[in-house]
Structures are given as structure tokens and as C-alpha cells.
matplotlib code that plots the C-alpha trace (Angstrom):
import matplotlib.pyplot as plt

x = [-27.6, -26.1, -23.9, -23.1, -19.5, -18.6, -15.7, -16.8, -15.6, -12.1, -13.6, -16.2, -14.1, -16.1, -13.0, -12.2, -10.0, -8.5, -7.2, -5.1, -5.0, -2.3, -1.1, -3.0, -5.7, -4.1, -4.4, -5.8, -3.1, -1.1, -0.9, -2.1, 1.1, 2.4, 5.5, 6.6, 6.8, 9.1, 12.3, 14.3, 16.5, 20.2, 20.7, 16.9, 15.4, 12.2, 9.7, 6.7, 5.4, 2.9, 0.3, -1.5, -5.0, -7.7, -11.1, -12.2, -11.6, -14.3, -13.7, -15.9, -17.2, -19.9, -22.4, -21.6, -19.0, -17.8, -15.3, -11.9, -10.9, -7.9, -9.2, -10.8, -7.9, -5.4, -2.6, -4.5, -6.1, -3.0, 0.2, 0.1, 0.4, 3.8, 4.9, 4.0, 5.8, 8.9, 8.6, 7.1, 4.1, 1.7, -0.2, -2.8, -3.4, -6.1, -4.5, -7.8, -6.7, -3.6, -0.1, 2.0, 4.7, 8.3, 7.9, 5.0, 7.0, 9.9, 10.4, 8.8, 10.9, 8.9, 5.7, 3.6, 1.0, -1.3, -3.7, -6.2, -7.1, -5.0, -7.0, -5.9, -5.9, -2.9, -0.9, 2.3, 2.2, 1.7, 4.5, 6.8, 6.0, 6.9, 10.2, 10.9, 10.4, 13.1, 15.5, 14.9, 16.1, 12.7, 11.8, 8.9, 7.2, 4.6, 2.4, 0.2, -0.4, 1.4, -2.0, -1.4, -1.8, -4.9, -6.2, -9.6, -10.9, -9.2, -8.6, -5.2, -2.6, 1.1, 3.5, 5.5, 8.6, 7.1, 6.3, 9.9, 11.4, 9.3, 10.3, 13.9, 15.6, 14.1, 15.9, 12.6, 11.8, 8.2, 7.9, 4.3, 3.7, 0.8, -0.8, -3.0, -2.3, -1.0, 0.4, 3.1, 4.1, 7.0, 8.7, 12.4, 13.4, 11.8, 13.6, 12.6, 13.0, 10.7, 8.1, 5.6, 5.4, 2.0, 1.0, 2.7, 2.5, 0.1, 1.3, -0.7, 0.7, -1.9, -0.5, 2.6, 3.9, 7.5, 9.3, 13.1, 15.3, 18.3, 20.0, 22.9, 22.2, 18.6, 17.7, 15.2, 13.1, 10.7, 11.5, 9.0, 9.3, 7.1, 7.8, 6.4, 8.7, 12.5, 14.2, 11.2, 12.5, 10.4, 11.2, 8.0, 9.3, 12.2, 13.8, 16.6, 18.0, 15.0, 12.3, 10.5, 7.9, 5.6, 3.5, -0.3, -1.3, 2.0, 1.8, -1.1, -3.6, -7.3, -9.7, -13.4, -15.9, -15.4, -12.6, -9.7, -6.3, -2.9, 0.5, 2.5, 5.0, 6.8, 5.6, 8.1, 11.1, 9.8, 9.0, 12.2, 14.3, 12.2, 12.3, 15.9, 15.4, 17.1, 19.3, 16.8, 15.6, 11.9, 9.6, 7.7, 4.4, 4.3, 6.7, 7.5, 10.7, 11.3, 7.8, 5.0, 2.3, -1.1, -4.2, -7.9, -11.0, -14.7, -17.4, -20.5, -23.0, -25.2, -24.4, -28.1, -28.8, -30.1, -27.5, -28.0, -24.9, -27.0, -30.7, -32.0, -28.5, -27.2, -24.4, -22.4, -22.6, -21.2, -18.3, -17.6, -17.7, -16.0, -13.5, -12.8, -12.7, -11.0, -8.0, -5.6, -4.7, -5.5, -8.8, -10.4, -14.2, -16.7, -20.4, -23.2, -24.5, -28.1, -28.1, -27.0, -28.9, -32.2, -34.0, -33.4, -32.9, -31.1, -32.1, -30.7, -29.3, -27.5, -26.0, -24.8, -23.3, -21.4, -20.1, -18.9, -17.0, -15.5, -14.3, -12.1, -8.3, -7.6, -10.3, -9.7, -12.8, -13.8, -16.8, -18.7, -20.9, -24.2, -26.8, -24.6, -24.1, -24.4, -23.1, -21.0, -21.2, -24.9, -25.5, -27.7, -28.0, -29.1, -31.2, -33.3, -35.1, -37.7, -36.2, -32.7, -31.6, -28.4, -25.4, -21.7, -21.0, -23.5, -22.2, -18.6, -18.2, -21.7, -21.1, -17.7, -19.1, -21.9, -19.5, -17.2, -19.9, -22.3, -20.3, -16.7, -15.2, -13.4, -10.1, -10.9, -11.4, -12.4, -9.2, -10.3, -13.3, -14.3, -16.1, -19.4, -21.2, -19.4, -16.7, -16.6, -15.9, -15.6, -13.5, -16.1, -16.0, -12.2, -12.0, -14.1, -11.7, -8.7, -10.2, -10.7, -7.2, -8.5, -7.4, -9.8, -9.9, -11.9, -12.3, -9.9, -11.1, -7.6, -7.7, -5.0, -6.3, -7.3, -10.2, -8.2, -4.6, -2.8, -1.0, -3.4, -6.2, -4.0, -4.9, -2.4, -2.0, -4.3, -6.3, -6.1, -9.3, -8.6, -6.3, -6.8, -6.0, -7.8, -6.1, -7.1, -7.5, -4.9, -7.5, -11.1, -13.8, -16.1, -18.9, -17.0, -16.0, -19.6, -20.9, -22.6, -23.6, -25.5, -23.1, -21.1, -20.9, -17.5, -16.0, -13.9, -11.5, -10.1, -8.7, -5.7, -4.8, -4.4, -2.3, 0.0, 0.3, 1.0, 3.8, 5.8, 7.8, 7.6, 5.9, 3.6, 1.1, 0.3, -2.1, -5.6, -8.6, -11.5, -15.1, -18.5, -20.5, -22.8, -20.0, -21.5, -24.8, -23.9, -22.1, -20.1, -19.0, -18.0, -16.0, -14.3, -13.4, -11.9, -9.9, -8.4, -7.5, -6.0, -3.9, -2.6, -1.7, 0.7, 2.6, 5.5, 3.6, 3.6, 0.0, -1.1, -4.4, -6.0, -5.3, -1.6, -1.5, -3.3, -0.7, 2.1, 0.6, 0.6, 4.3, 4.9, 3.3, 5.4, 8.7, 11.8, 14.9, 18.3, 21.7, 24.6, 28.3, 28.0, 24.5, 20.9, 19.0, 15.4, 13.1, 9.5, 8.4, 5.9, 4.7, 6.5, 9.2, 10.7, 12.9, 13.6, 16.5, 15.9, 18.7, 21.2, 23.8, 25.2, 23.8, 23.7, 26.8, 25.5, 28.6, 28.0, 24.2, 21.9, 18.2, 17.9, 17.3, 18.6, 17.9, 16.8, 16.8, 13.8, 13.4, 16.6, 15.7, 17.2, 14.6, 16.0, 14.1, 13.8, 14.0, 11.3, 9.9, 13.1, 15.8, 17.6, 20.9, 21.4, 24.8, 25.1, 28.2, 29.6, 31.2, 29.3, 27.8, 30.1, 27.2, 23.9, 20.9, 17.3, 16.8, 13.0, 10.3, 6.6, 5.6, 6.6, 10.0, 10.8, 13.2, 16.0, 19.3, 22.6, 23.8, 27.5, 27.5, 23.7, 20.5, 17.3, 14.1, 10.3, 7.8, 4.3, 1.1, -1.6, -0.7, 2.2, 5.6, 8.7, 12.1, 15.2, 18.4, 21.2, 25.0, 25.5, 28.4, 27.1, 26.2, 26.2, 23.8, 22.2, 19.8, 16.8, 14.9, 11.2, 9.3, 5.7, 2.5, 2.2, 5.8, 9.4, 10.9, 14.1, 14.6, 17.7, 18.2, 21.0, 22.3, 22.0, 24.8, 23.8, 24.2, 20.4, 19.2, 15.5, 13.0, 9.3, 7.5, 3.9, 0.9, 1.2, 1.5, 4.1, 7.0, 10.4, 13.4, 16.9, 19.8, 23.2, 26.5, 26.0, 29.2, 29.3, 31.1, 34.6, 34.6, 37.0, 40.1, 40.2, 38.3, 34.6, 33.0, 31.0, 28.0, 25.9, 28.6, 27.9, 24.6, 23.5, 22.1, 20.7]
y = [-7.6, -4.8, -4.7, -1.0, -1.1, 0.3, 1.4, 5.0, 4.9, 5.9, 9.1, 9.9, 9.5, 6.6, 4.5, 2.7, 0.3, -0.7, 1.5, 2.4, 5.6, 8.1, 10.9, 13.8, 16.0, 18.7, 22.3, 24.7, 25.4, 22.4, 19.1, 15.8, 14.0, 11.7, 12.3, 8.7, 9.5, 12.5, 12.1, 14.0, 11.3, 10.9, 10.2, 9.6, 9.8, 11.9, 9.7, 11.9, 14.1, 16.8, 16.9, 20.2, 20.4, 23.1, 22.4, 25.4, 23.3, 21.0, 17.5, 16.5, 13.0, 10.9, 11.9, 15.6, 18.0, 17.6, 19.8, 18.2, 16.4, 14.4, 11.4, 13.2, 14.9, 14.2, 13.3, 10.6, 9.2, 9.0, 10.0, 8.4, 4.8, 5.4, 7.4, 4.6, 2.1, 4.4, 4.1, 7.5, 8.3, 10.9, 13.1, 15.7, 19.3, 21.7, 25.1, 26.7, 25.9, 28.1, 26.9, 25.0, 26.8, 25.7, 23.7, 21.7, 21.0, 19.4, 15.8, 16.2, 15.3, 17.8, 19.2, 18.0, 20.0, 19.1, 22.1, 22.5, 26.2, 29.3, 30.9, 30.9, 33.1, 35.4, 34.1, 36.0, 34.5, 31.0, 31.3, 32.7, 29.7, 27.3, 29.1, 28.9, 25.1, 24.9, 27.1, 24.9, 21.9, 20.3, 19.2, 21.0, 19.1, 20.9, 18.9, 20.9, 24.5, 26.4, 27.2, 30.7, 33.2, 35.0, 36.1, 34.5, 37.6, 40.6, 38.9, 40.5, 38.6, 38.4, 39.2, 36.5, 38.2, 37.8, 34.2, 33.4, 35.3, 33.5, 30.1, 31.3, 28.2, 26.1, 28.1, 28.2, 31.4, 31.8, 33.9, 33.3, 33.2, 30.8, 29.3, 26.4, 26.8, 23.3, 24.4, 26.6, 24.2, 21.8, 19.1, 19.7, 17.0, 14.2, 12.1, 8.4, 7.4, 10.1, 10.7, 8.7, 6.1, 4.7, 6.7, 8.5, 12.3, 13.3, 15.0, 18.0, 19.0, 20.3, 23.7, 25.8, 28.2, 29.3, 28.1, 28.2, 26.3, 28.5, 26.1, 24.2, 21.2, 20.9, 18.1, 18.9, 16.0, 17.7, 20.7, 22.5, 25.6, 27.9, 28.1, 31.7, 33.4, 33.3, 32.1, 30.1, 26.9, 25.8, 23.2, 21.6, 18.8, 19.5, 17.9, 19.2, 19.4, 21.5, 19.1, 18.9, 20.5, 18.8, 21.2, 20.7, 18.6, 16.8, 14.7, 12.5, 11.8, 12.1, 10.2, 11.0, 8.9, 6.5, 8.6, 6.6, 8.0, 7.1, 8.5, 10.5, 11.1, 8.2, 8.8, 6.3, 7.9, 11.4, 11.2, 9.3, 12.1, 15.0, 13.9, 12.7, 9.2, 7.1, 5.3, 5.0, 1.7, 1.2, -0.4, -3.0, -4.6, -6.7, -9.3, -11.6, -13.6, -13.0, -14.3, -12.2, -11.9, -13.5, -12.9, -13.6, -12.3, -12.6, -10.0, -11.4, -10.3, -13.0, -15.9, -16.8, -16.5, -19.5, -21.1, -22.5, -24.7, -26.9, -26.2, -25.3, -24.7, -21.4, -19.7, -19.6, -23.4, -23.6, -21.4, -23.5, -26.8, -25.6, -23.0, -23.0, -26.8, -27.3, -24.9, -25.3, -21.6, -18.8, -17.0, -14.3, -14.7, -12.1, -12.2, -9.6, -10.3, -9.4, -12.0, -14.7, -14.0, -15.9, -13.2, -10.8, -11.9, -15.2, -18.7, -21.6, -22.9, -19.7, -19.5, -23.1, -22.4, -19.4, -21.4, -24.2, -21.7, -19.7, -22.8, -24.0, -23.7, -22.0, -19.3, -16.0, -14.4, -10.9, -8.7, -7.1, -5.0, -5.7, -4.2, -3.5, 0.3, 1.4, 4.9, 5.6, 9.4, 9.5, 6.8, 4.6, 0.8, -2.2, -3.4, -0.8, -2.9, -1.6, -1.1, -1.0, 2.6, 3.4, 3.1, 3.1, 1.3, -1.4, -1.8, -2.3, -3.3, -4.9, -7.1, -8.1, -9.1, -11.0, -13.0, -13.8, -14.7, -16.6, -17.9, -18.5, -21.6, -21.0, -19.2, -17.7, -14.0, -11.5, -10.2, -7.6, -5.4, -5.3, -2.1, -2.4, -0.5, 2.5, 2.1, 5.9, 5.7, 8.7, 9.3, 7.9, 4.2, 4.4, 5.7, 2.8, 0.3, 2.1, 1.7, -2.0, -2.4, -3.9, -3.2, -3.0, -3.3, -2.7, -0.3, 1.4, -0.7, -1.2, -2.5, -2.9, -4.8, -4.3, -2.1, -0.1, -0.3, 2.0, 2.3, 5.3, 2.9, 0.9, 2.2, 3.4, 1.5, 3.7, 6.8, 9.5, 10.2, 12.9, 11.4, 7.8, 5.7, 3.2, 0.3, -0.4, -3.8, -4.9, -5.8, -5.2, -7.6, -9.6, -7.1, -4.7, -7.5, -8.5, -5.0, -4.8, -8.5, -8.1, -10.2, -11.6, -13.8, -15.2, -11.7, -12.2, -14.4, -11.2, -10.1, -12.3, -9.6, -7.2, -9.7, -10.0, -6.3, -5.4, -8.0, -7.0, -5.0, -3.9, -5.6, -2.8, -4.8, -8.2, -10.8, -10.3, -12.5, -10.5, -11.4, -12.0, -15.1, -14.4, -15.7, -19.1, -18.3, -18.9, -21.7, -19.2, -17.1, -20.2, -21.4, -18.0, -18.1, -21.5, -20.3, -17.4, -19.7, -22.3, -19.5, -18.4, -22.0, -22.1, -18.9, -18.8, -16.8, -16.2, -16.7, -14.7, -13.6, -10.2, -8.9, -9.7, -7.6, -4.7, -5.0, -4.8, -1.6, -0.2, -1.1, 0.7, 3.8, 3.8, 2.5, 4.7, 4.6, 6.1, 6.1, 4.7, 4.8, 1.4, 1.1, 1.6, 1.2, 0.1, 0.5, 0.8, -1.3, -3.5, -6.4, -5.3, -7.8, -6.5, -3.6, -3.2, -1.5, -0.6, -0.7, -2.1, -4.4, -5.7, -8.2, -8.2, -8.2, -10.7, -10.5, -6.9, -6.8, -7.6, -8.4, -9.9, -13.4, -13.0, -11.6, -12.2, -10.4, -9.7, -7.5, -5.6, -4.9, -6.3, -7.6, -7.8, -10.1, -8.7, -11.1, -9.5, -6.2, -5.2, -2.9, -4.1, -3.0, -3.5, -3.4, -3.9, -5.6, -7.5, -10.4, -13.8, -14.9, -16.7, -18.1, -19.7, -17.3, -17.3, -16.7, -17.3, -18.9, -19.4, -18.7, -16.7, -17.6, -17.2, -18.5, -18.1, -19.4, -20.6, -23.7, -24.3, -25.5, -25.6, -23.7, -23.9, -22.0, -22.3, -22.0, -20.8, -20.5, -22.3, -24.5, -26.5, -24.9, -24.5, -22.9, -21.9, -21.5, -19.6, -19.5, -23.3, -25.0, -26.1, -29.8, -30.0, -32.7, -31.7, -33.6, -31.5, -32.5, -31.4, -31.5, -31.3, -31.7, -35.3, -36.2, -35.8, -36.8, -36.3, -35.4, -34.7, -31.4, -30.9, -27.4, -26.2, -24.7, -21.3, -22.5, -22.8, -25.6, -26.0, -28.3, -28.6, -29.2, -30.3, -28.1, -28.6, -25.5, -25.0, -26.8, -26.7, -27.0, -28.1, -28.4, -29.6, -29.8, -26.6, -25.7, -22.4, -21.4, -20.0, -16.3, -14.6, -13.0, -9.4, -7.0, -7.0, -4.1, -2.0, 0.2, 0.6, 0.1, -1.1, 0.7, 0.5, 3.6, 1.7]
z = [1.9, -0.2, -3.2, -2.9, -4.1, -7.5, -9.5, -8.9, -5.3, -6.2, -7.5, -5.0, -1.9, -0.6, -0.1, 3.1, 4.9, 8.3, 11.1, 14.0, 16.1, 15.2, 17.4, 18.9, 17.6, 15.4, 16.5, 13.9, 11.3, 12.1, 10.2, 11.8, 12.9, 15.5, 17.6, 16.9, 13.2, 13.5, 11.6, 14.2, 15.9, 15.3, 11.6, 11.2, 7.8, 7.6, 5.9, 6.1, 3.2, 3.9, 1.1, 0.7, -0.7, -1.0, 0.5, -1.6, -4.7, -6.0, -7.2, -10.2, -9.2, -10.8, -8.1, -8.7, -7.4, -3.8, -1.8, -1.6, 1.5, 2.8, 0.8, -2.2, -4.0, -6.7, -4.4, -2.5, -5.6, -7.8, -6.2, -2.7, -4.1, -5.7, -2.7, -0.3, -2.6, -2.3, 1.5, 2.2, 4.6, 3.2, 5.6, 4.4, 5.3, 4.1, 3.3, 4.4, 8.0, 7.5, 7.0, 9.6, 11.4, 11.5, 14.6, 13.1, 10.0, 11.9, 10.8, 7.3, 4.2, 2.2, 0.8, -2.1, -3.9, -6.8, -7.1, -9.9, -9.5, -9.1, -6.3, -2.7, 0.4, 0.5, -2.5, -1.6, 1.9, 0.5, -2.0, 0.7, 2.8, 0.0, -0.4, 3.3, 3.2, 0.5, 2.4, 5.5, 3.5, 2.9, -0.6, -2.3, -5.2, -7.3, -9.6, -12.0, -11.3, -8.5, -7.2, -6.0, -8.8, -7.6, -4.2, -3.5, -1.7, -3.5, -6.8, -6.9, -8.8, -8.0, -10.8, -12.5, -11.1, -7.6, -8.2, -9.4, -6.5, -3.9, -5.3, -5.8, -4.3, -7.1, -9.8, -11.8, -13.6, -14.7, -17.9, -19.1, -22.8, -22.3, -25.4, -26.3, -30.0, -30.8, -34.2, -32.6, -29.7, -30.4, -28.4, -28.0, -25.5, -23.5, -20.9, -21.7, -18.1, -16.8, -19.5, -21.6, -18.8, -19.6, -22.7, -25.5, -25.6, -28.3, -31.5, -30.6, -27.2, -24.6, -23.9, -23.4, -20.8, -20.4, -17.3, -17.4, -15.0, -13.9, -11.4, -12.9, -10.6, -11.8, -14.2, -17.0, -18.2, -20.7, -22.9, -25.1, -27.3, -29.4, -33.1, -33.2, -30.7, -30.1, -27.0, -26.0, -24.5, -21.6, -19.0, -18.1, -15.9, -13.6, -10.5, -8.3, -4.8, -3.8, -5.1, -8.4, -10.8, -13.3, -15.3, -15.5, -18.5, -18.6, -15.4, -16.4, -19.2, -18.3, -20.6, -20.9, -19.1, -17.3, -15.9, -17.1, -16.0, -17.3, -16.3, -18.8, -16.0, -14.4, -10.9, -9.3, -10.9, -10.5, -6.8, -6.1, -7.7, -6.4, -2.8, -3.1, -1.7, -4.3, -1.8, 1.0, 2.4, 1.8, 4.4, 2.3, 2.9, -0.3, 0.8, 3.7, 3.8, 0.1, -1.0, -2.2, 0.5, -0.1, 2.0, 1.5, 3.2, 2.9, 3.6, 5.3, 2.6, 1.1, 3.5, 3.6, -0.1, -2.0, -4.3, -7.8, -7.2, -4.9, -4.6, -1.2, 0.0, 1.4, -0.5, 2.7, 2.9, -0.7, 0.3, 3.3, 1.3, -1.9, -0.6, 3.1, 3.3, 0.0, 0.2, 3.1, 3.3, 5.7, 5.0, 7.1, 7.3, 8.6, 9.2, 9.4, 12.9, 12.2, 9.3, 11.7, 14.9, 14.9, 16.9, 14.0, 10.4, 10.9, 11.8, 13.8, 10.6, 9.7, 13.2, 13.0, 9.6, 10.9, 13.8, 11.5, 9.3, 12.1, 14.0, 11.2, 12.0, 8.6, 9.3, 11.1, 12.5, 11.4, 11.8, 9.0, 11.3, 13.0, 10.7, 7.7, 7.3, 3.7, 4.1, 7.3, 6.7, 6.3, 8.9, 6.6, 6.9, 4.9, 7.8, 9.7, 12.2, 14.7, 18.1, 16.9, 16.2, 14.5, 16.8, 15.8, 19.1, 18.3, 14.7, 15.9, 19.5, 19.6, 16.5, 17.8, 21.2, 19.6, 17.4, 20.2, 22.7, 20.4, 17.4, 18.2, 20.0, 23.3, 22.9, 19.5, 19.1, 16.4, 14.9, 12.4, 11.4, 7.7, 6.6, 4.9, 2.2, 0.8, 3.4, 3.8, 7.5, 9.8, 12.9, 15.3, 14.2, 13.9, 17.4, 18.6, 17.0, 18.3, 21.8, 21.1, 19.7, 16.5, 12.9, 10.0, 6.3, 3.1, 0.2, -2.1, -5.1, -6.6, -10.2, -12.9, -15.9, -19.5, -18.6, -16.0, -17.4, -15.1, -11.8, -11.3, -10.3, -7.8, -4.4, -1.7, 1.5, 3.6, 3.9, 6.6, 8.6, 11.1, 13.8, 12.5, 9.5, 7.4, 5.6, 2.0, 0.4, -2.1, -4.8, -5.7, -4.9, -7.2, -7.0, -9.3, -11.7, -12.1, -12.6, -9.2, -9.4, -12.6, -14.7, -16.1, -13.0, -14.1, -14.1, -10.9, -12.8, -14.3, -10.9, -11.8, -14.3, -11.4, -9.5, -12.5, -13.3, -9.7, -9.6, -12.7, -13.6, -10.0, -7.0, -5.7, -3.7, -2.2, -3.7, -2.1, -2.9, -1.6, -2.1, -0.5, 0.4, -2.6, -4.8, -3.8, -5.4, -9.0, -10.8, -12.8, -9.8, -7.9, -10.9, -11.1, -7.4, -7.8, -10.8, -8.8, -5.8, -8.1, -9.7, -6.3, -5.4, -8.3, -7.1, -4.6, -1.9, 1.8, 3.0, 6.0, 7.5, 6.7, 10.3, 9.8, 6.7, 8.4, 11.2, 8.6, 7.2, 10.8, 11.0, 7.7, 9.2, 12.4, 11.1, 11.7, 9.6, 10.4, 8.8, 10.7, 10.0, 8.2, 7.1, 8.3, 11.6, 11.4, 14.5, 15.5, 12.5, 14.5, 12.4, 9.2, 8.3, 5.0, 4.0, 0.3, -1.5, -5.1, -7.7, -5.3, -6.8, -3.5, -1.1, 2.7, 4.9, 7.4, 9.6, 10.4, 10.3, 13.2, 13.6, 10.1, 8.9, 5.4, 2.0, -1.5, -4.9, -7.1, -10.1, -9.4, -5.7, -2.6, 0.0, 3.5, 5.9, 9.4, 12.4, 14.6, 15.9, 17.6, 16.2, 13.1, 11.7, 8.0, 6.4, 2.6, 1.1, -1.8, -0.1, -0.3, 3.0, 5.3, 7.2, 6.1, 5.8, 5.0, 1.3, 1.2, 3.3, 2.7, 6.3, 9.3, 10.8, 14.5, 17.1, 14.5, 16.0, 14.7, 16.4, 15.7, 12.1, 11.8, 12.0, 14.0, 13.6, 13.7, 10.8, 11.8, 9.8, 7.8, 4.9, 3.5, 4.1, 2.1, 2.8, 0.8, 2.8, 1.1, 1.5, 1.5, -0.3, -3.8, -3.8, 0.0, 1.3, 4.7, 7.0, 7.9, 11.1, 11.1, 14.4, 13.3, 15.3, 14.2, 15.1, 14.0, 10.7, 8.8, 5.1, 3.0, 1.2, -1.3, -2.2, -5.7, -7.8, -6.4, -2.9, -2.1, 0.2, -0.6, 1.3, 2.1, 5.3, 6.0, 6.8, 10.6, 12.7, 14.0, 12.5, 14.2, 11.9, 12.7, 10.2, 11.1, 9.1, 7.1, 5.3, 3.5, 0.3, 1.2, 0.8, -1.6, -0.1, 0.8, 3.1, 3.5, 1.7, 4.1, 3.7, 0.6, -2.0, -5.5, -6.0, -9.6, -11.3, -14.2]

ax = plt.figure().add_subplot(projection="3d")
ax.plot(x, y, z, "-o")
ax.set_aspect("equal")
plt.show()
């Protein structure tokens, strides 16, 4: 068993998650991309952003400096999460490979840079390339330094005039006058919507350089000046039709150890403005049918450990008795094969325990490897047994085959692979999983609590590994909250703070209870685990398995959005079932939409519920629904059909179910027929003053629902508003 996770993983690049194959191997000088993601169809919105990094730059991590990679750079660690939340896919490219040509850039919304040094190969060529992207209509967003003020080989420096000319479409003029003398720097203007997001700017401002916005359609969000020179106004944060610029030292605050980061800049507002996507629909993996998604998964570590809860009892047995059997909700459970197999480290008792857990109907089977790799890059393992050399094929395909052949009941399969150790997986294990057609998950270590009070420590959805992708968890596991299992052992109860902070004021991630079997070792850790589950039970959630969440993330990656004459076309979204519109004052025009179940509003956003994987057409409008629609549901909805004056549909999944149907006449009483595995029964639901019909069903799977006699509120006279009218800019 290992407890190798730490909060340091966000800084060392040892962050992992689930996967699916993406595209072809990139040719030298071209970004990794997939044809299916190109935004080049009729009216199609280009969702991809090319993130440039320099492998010549070093990242100062706890373990020492390491060259930057696609997962160890400022964009991945801090910017990708808000970009994902805004619906954008981020792909990474090392400028040392050369710069992509125009053909390779087709389908990108824009380019994002966040360099820390000014040295680069051929600065004039790099600057001309950025200017060419702007002239081609792609947004260019520069965080920090421009990164091209000195040639790495010749040490020659382009002039400020050359810099300004190369970036001419931005309208930014670079004049220099750098100073770190805080006594002469003054703050002239700060945009409250864009600045001081998580921390106030200090009285002594970090530094000054003069950058002047010359475009009339640019928006300036932060203005400084020097007291000691005239005509010194400087525009340090700017957005415009070309993209955006946020000067170094004014985008984020960096604390001393332990590497606490807070945003000065509002990354959500800045990236929305800089990439020009304010009215775009957002593919959303936080929500299903209007409810916040909840999933839970267990890594196999510590299943055989002795528990103090009941002497001479394995901790895995405690988890089975006190969690898996107690809570009627979906939980993904994995094992380390070597710890179960009696010919290796396991016993007949541990194998029987694994079978008992994995046979439960509320349990999805996962694999946590065969011999538990600690470091996937260095190919080290927790269990180096004689006669069993390191093999990626054995760790993945071998562990899955063992679980399916020796532990699972007939008809049940392994649905997901859960990374072990540092979760720093390479292309090879991801390629094995792509061949097997399985997703995977783990890593990222997202935290948002009193100790880590920032969106900067909320992980993005995934990380790019060559041609493949890994899906991150939505919350950290108990190992981090217990200081690598040294105590306090009740620490995992604080994960609820992360759940709360990632829900309000904006829902940026699902709820994810993620832990190991060793949480059953201690009375305090088990109590903490129960506390977390009990908190979730009080929330209006949509419970799913971890594999279903990973499939939604894959759907986020492949989703294609296009404008139509009346609204939006959504396609290739796979398992993803929600599209979000932020700041929209209207609802859904059901009469002219297709492939949708309904809609709900939350925190100023409109959540549209998609019917299935097929194409959907979304039209927004102000007119109240003239037909009943799905407002929220706790579980997956399928077989949706309107039957005269009624509805029919199916609810699927683990646990008790509840539904809200919108658009009913206030006070209307409706008979709801529920066909459950135990038989059919009828209940009466009465519509609220808001026209919501709410009812509950049992835990059976599936439940078929029929509702007759549904009358809707009469719509007001007048034409039906079409398109995305009524958007609020507040």
C-alpha cells in the first residue's frame, strides 16, 4: 500500500486522471489536435485554444526545478480550469517544436501564452506569428510577459517599436519606463468586475511598465501611472476584439511557501472577454438534468489493513458494512489485484471480501492496477515481487482481466481504471486503455477551502498527454486532508468546504467523494467519511458512477457547437447532457427546440437538458412553455415522449429518485403512474404556484413514469421571441 499523494502534486506535474484517445500523432511543428474538434463546419464555433509554453523554461517545484511540459506550466495549473468552465478546450504546444502553420491553426479560437522569461528562439518571427494570428481573426491572449524580448542564441533584443509593430492589431504600444520603485507608482483606475477578484491589490504596487492602448474598441481594466514622469498612464490589463493582455504581476498573487496562489485578475470575466465568447453555449459536466452531479470512488489501497473500528477486521470490511451497504448511492470501487490474489499478497478472505463488495448493485467495478505503480514515469511500484517484472500491460489489461475473471459476478465488467501513486501517467498506459475502450480517473488534487482559498487550486477537467487525455477527479482524497495519513484522521470532513466553494457563487465542478479503503482503519476517519456522505444526502444531486462522469468529460472534449438562424446546434457531445448559458435572462423556446428535455435556472445561468447523444437544436425565448418540460431530475432520463396531454419517460440509476416537471398550470393535480421493479403504483402530484409538479419514486432501477392530464399555463398573446434575445449583461 502507498499513500504517495500530496498537495505538492499540483506543482510537480504529478497529476493524473482518466483518458480517451484523441486524434493523430502531431507532426513536428504542429499542435496535437483531432479532426473531430475542428471548428470549421457551417456556423461552427471554434472551441479550441492553443496554449503555448516553453520547454526551455524551468518550473520551480518542491522537488526542484523541472522543464515545463504540457501539464507543468502556468496555463495548465491555473488558467485551464476557468477556460474549461467557459466551455473551451485547451491544447498545449511547445514553442521549441516550432510554430504551427496556418493549416494547423484552422479551427482554433485563439492562442494563449503565459511565459515567465523573455528569451525565445527568433523573437521577431515569434512576434510576427502572433500578429498573423490576430490578422487571421484568431484571438491572442497574453498573460504575463510577452516572452520574446531576447534571442536565446544571439541575445539580440527587438526594439519596443518592433514589438509594438508586430502586435499592431492589438493596438498596444510598448514604451518601456520600467520601475519597481513603489513610491512613484500610483493606481489610476481598476475595473471592479475584472480586478481584485480574490485579493486586494497591495498599497505598494509590484512594478510599472508603460503600455498604452491605442484601439478605440479596446477596454482598459487596470491603469497605472508614474508620479515622476509626465504622460505616464499605463494600461496593464486590456481586452479587445483581438484578445487580451494582463501584465506580469497583476494577474495573480503568489504567496511564499506553501505556494499559495490567489487571483488578482478575475479569470472567468477576463477569458470570456478576451476570447469573445460571452454569448456562447457552454458544454457543462457539473450538472445533469438541472441537478449537481455527484459521484464517489474508492482506490484499492489498504483493503487488508487491520481496523481499530472492529478488532481483527479488515478495513475493507468496515467500508463494506458502514458505507457500501449503508448508503444507497452509486459508488465505484477498485482493488489492487496483487493485494487480493491469494498466490501473491492476498488471502482467500481478501478475495471473498472483494467479491462481496464488487457484487453489490450499487457498486461499479474499477481497477487500481496489479502491483500499484508509484511513479508511472520512473516505472516504480509498491509491490516488486520476484518473477513479476514491471509491465504496463500487466498493470492495466492484466489487472482488469483478473478482476473480471476472478472477482466479478457473471455479466459485470470493469468500467474504469483508477490511477495509482503519483498518477503521472505517460502515453503508454493511456494507449493501452484506449485500445481497451476504458476511461480512467485520478489526480489533480483539487482543493478550495480555508487553507487553499482560491479557484487557482481547483483542477481543470483533464490533462493532455501526447495524443491522449486524462480526466482529473473533482475533489482531493482523504490522504491530503490527513497530511499523508499522519493525522488528524478526521480531516476529510473538510472536503465539504471544497464542495461548497465550488458550488457558489458559480458551480465549477461536481461533488466527488474520493477516498481509499484505509479510511476504514480509524474511528475518526470513518466518522469523517460518514459526515461527508450524510452532507451529500441532504443536497439535491444527480448521483452517477465515476465512469459516467469520465464519459461526460470525453463528451465535453468532442462536443461541437454551431450557430443557426434561430439558435444553436449541439452535436458529437457523447454522454454529456447539459449545455449552459451564462447571464441569459430568457428561458428555452421548447416549440422550436429539438433534442432537449427541458431547462432550469441556477445562479443566473440557464441549464439546458439534452435528450441524448444525438444532435440537439436549442432556441432561446421569453414565452412561457406551452408544453410540459423537465425542470430537474435526480437520475438519468430516457425514452422521453409526449403522449397527448401527458408525458412518459424512464428514470435509471441507483437510489431514490425525484423529478420536477415544469410548465404545468398552477394548482393542477396530476396522477403519476410509477412502474417500478416491485410493481406499479399511482401517486398524486400537485403543481406549485410556479407551475412545478414535483414527485418522488423509489430506489428501483429502472422506473417508468407516465403522467396524464397535464394542462399548461396559457401563454401570453403575441409572437414567440426567437433566438438568444433578452441576454443580461449584468
